[in-house]
N, C-alpha and C positions, 0 to 999 in steps of 0.2 A: 654598507653605511645606510642608516635610516634616512628616509625621505623627510625633508624639512616641510612642515605643513604651513598653511597660511597663518594659523594660530602661533606657531613658533616664530614665524617672520614678524608678525605683529608685535609679539612680546619682546623680541630682540630689538626691534626699532624703538619701542617705548623705553626699553632699558638703556639704550644709547642716550636718549634725551635725559633720562633720570640721572645717568652718570654725569652729564654735563652740569646739571644743577645740584649735584651732591645728594641726590635722593637714593634710597635703597632700591635695588632691582626687584622687579616683580617675578613671581614664580607661579606656574600653573599648579604646583604641588601644594600650595597654601590656599585654604578656603577663602580667607579675606582677600588675598591677591586676586583670586578668580572673580570675586565680586567687583573688585576695582577694575580688572581687565574688561569685564562685561560693561561696566559704566563707561569706560573709555571707548569701546567699540560702539556702544549705543550713541554716544556723543558724536563720534565720527560719521555715523549713519544719518544724523539729522540733515534735512535737506540743505540748510545753509552751509553746513560744513562739508557735506558730500559734494556739493557743486561749487565750493570755494566762492560763495556769494556771486555766482555767475561768471567767474573768471576762467573756468576751464570748459572744454568742449563736452557735449553730451556723451560722446564716446569715452572720454577719459572718466567722466562721472560714473558711467556704467562699469568700467574696469575697476574703479575704486569700490563701487557697491559690491561687485562680484567677489573681490578679495575680502572685504570686510564681512560680507554675509557668510562666506566660507569659514572665516576665522570664528565667527559667532556660532555657526553650527558645530564646529569642532569643539569649541569651549562648552557648549551645551551638552555635547556627547560625553565630555569629561565630567561635567558637573550639571546635572539636570535641574538643580535648584536655582541657577543663575537665570536672570531675565534680560532679554534684549528686546526692548519695546519697539524699536524702529524697523524691525524685520517685517 
């Protein structure tokens, strides 16, 4: 069984929210979706989002950063044209 990557986990989580709101799921196989995923990751990496406006511990913020940075690197390996500015 293939190992689930951080990118897979991120996309799966976003797709669960998309389903709740009746939006179509994202796929890393689609170039436009990869750009959307990059924008979502970039947004989550912004300091105010990363630290939940100061509501979480520094250790939890580091864990979030590590997860999101790994997902970003994996996405950029799939599609080198996407940009993640917050890395």
